[in-house]
N, C-alpha and C positions, 0 to 999 in steps of 0.2 A: 616349638619342634614338639613331635609326636613324644620321641625317645625319650627328654626333657623333662615332660608334663609327666610319664610313666614313673620315671626317677624319682621325681620329687614328691609322687602321690605316696598315701596314707598307705595306703595298701601294699605297694613296691617294699615300704621301709618297714611296715609289719613282716613281710614273708621275710626279708633281707634277716630281722631281727631273730624272727623263727630259727633261719638255716646256718646262722652263725652258733645259737645256742644248743640244736641238733647235732651240731657238727662236732663242738669242744664235749658235750654230751658222751656219744660215742667214743671219740677218742679218748675220753678219761674212763669209760668201761674198759674199752681194749688193752689201753697201760696199764689199770687193773688187774687185766685176767692174764698178762704179760709178767708183772711183777709177781703175783699168786701162784703162776708158776716156777717163776726162778726160785722163789722159797721152799715152796713144796717138791719141784723134780726137777732138781738144778741141772742133772744130767740129760733128762730127756728133754727140755727147753734149750740148752745150749745147741746139742745135737741137731733143732728142728732149724734154730736160728742160725746153725752154720750150713745147712743144707739150701735155706734161703737166700744167703748172701751172694750176690753175683755183682762183679765189678763191671760196668759198661765205661768203656773209656770214650767220651767225646774227641778226643785227638785222633782217635779214628776214623767212629763216623765220619767229621766233618774236614779230612786230609783234601778229599779235593777239590772244596769250596777253598781252600788255600793256596793254591798252585794259581800262580800270576799268569796272565792271558792277556798278548801284546797286541793291542788292534790298530794300530799306528800304520800300520802297512795296508788293512782294509782303510784307513778314514785316507788316507793319501790316495789309493788307486781309486778311490770314487767322491773324492773331495768337491768335483763340479756337482754333481747332483747333492752331494751334501750341502754345500753352498747354497745352493739353488732352494733347497729345504728350509734351508735357516732363515735366510735373507727373507722368500716371497712368505714363510709362514709368521715371520716376525713383524714383516709391513703390516699383512692381513690383522695379525693379532691386536698390533696397536692402532690401527686403523678405526677399530671395533672398539677397543678400548676409549678413545679418543674423542668418537662420533656419537657411537650406538649404545654407550654405557647410560644405564638407570638404574641409579640407585633404590628407587622404589621399588621398582622391581625385583632388585636382588634381596628386598627386605620382604617379602611378601612370597616368594618364591622358595627362601627357607626359612621363613616365618619367624623374623627377630623383632616381632613387635613388644616382647616381652623386654627388649632391650630399651633404655632411654634413647628417644631419638637422635640428641646430638652425640652419642656414642657408638649408636649403629651408624650413622653417617660417617662418623670419623671411622668406624672399624670397615667399611665396605670401601670408602676412599683410599685407605693405605693399602688392602689387599690388591687393589685397583693399581696406585702406583708403583709395589712392588711389581706386577705384571708385566706394566711398562719398561719398567727397567730391564727386564729380564729378559724380554724380548729385543728391546734393542743392545743390550750383551750376546743375543744369538744371532743379530744380522751383523753385527760387528767380526761376531767368528766365521760365519758362513763369508763376509769379504774377505780375512785373513787368508781363509781356506783358498779361497778361489785365484784371488792376488799376490799373497804374499805366503804360498805354504814355508817356505824355510822359518819365518816366524814362529809358526805356530811348532814347527818341528824342536825350533828351540825354546819353545815356552813350556813344552809338553818336554823333553829333558832337563828344564830346572824345577818345574814344579810335581813331574811322576816320581813318586817314590813307593815303594810298596811295604808296609805294616802287615807283619805277621802275628796274627791274632796267636801263631801256636808259640811263636818264639816267646810272645809276652807272657803267656800261661804258661809254659812250659814249667811242669813240676806239680800243677796244682789240681792236677786230677790222678795224681797218684794215690793208689788203696792205702786209705790210712786205717790200721786197724787195733790202732792206743785204745781206744776206750772198750772194742770187742776183747782185747788181752785181760781188761782189768776188770770188765764182768767176768769172764770167764774164769778168773783166779779168784772174785769175792762176789759170786753168785746169787747170796741170798741176802747180804748187805745191798746190793744194786736192785735186788726185788722188794727189799723195802723200802728204799728209797724212790721206787717206781712208783710202789704202795702207797705211798704218802702222798706225791705228785698228785696222781692219779685221783684221791681223795676231795685233795684242792680241787683240783676241774671240775670231778662230780658235783660237789656242796656248793662251789661258788654257779657254776652253770642251772645248779640245781633249783636254787633258790629265784632260778632268773625264767625258770620256764612257767610257772605261774603267770608272771606277766605279761609271755608274748603269745600265750596260748588261751 
């Protein structure tokens, strides 16, 4: 595969190493500037950081995605059409998978020659039989929809459960300013700590700079 060849190439790995080194060097310089500003001009730095702080609640942004929507009535209304699609589509797919399937053609199309032949054949056959099983399940679902709708309703009633991510993660995105409060109370100590870590970053990745450029 072309993408795999690109990822494994020396040029791509060199570019990735250069990007990582450049990122952490820039981050180190930025941290150094932040630390020095806290040490030299604590009031101005804290005023700037306070103006930059903005709280964006993911709960508000994703509220509409968490509203449960019941499609059972629509499924029951058009169950014969859906049943026909499931049965005919599943039968057509299974026929093709059992009679027209060519593993060598799949290997050629997806350029899987870099794999060992035994492994590539096993992988393709595994996917093939998974698709066969999935289409058989679709056909069974279609038959149940067409002739045994009550069974489908009972299965949906037992299996359908709504799990709200908003309830599970409630309170996780609440604004927490404990660290900000500590920095505001001890700006120079925080500044010197940030300067130290910034110098560590600059020194470590500065030593790597000649090796990747």
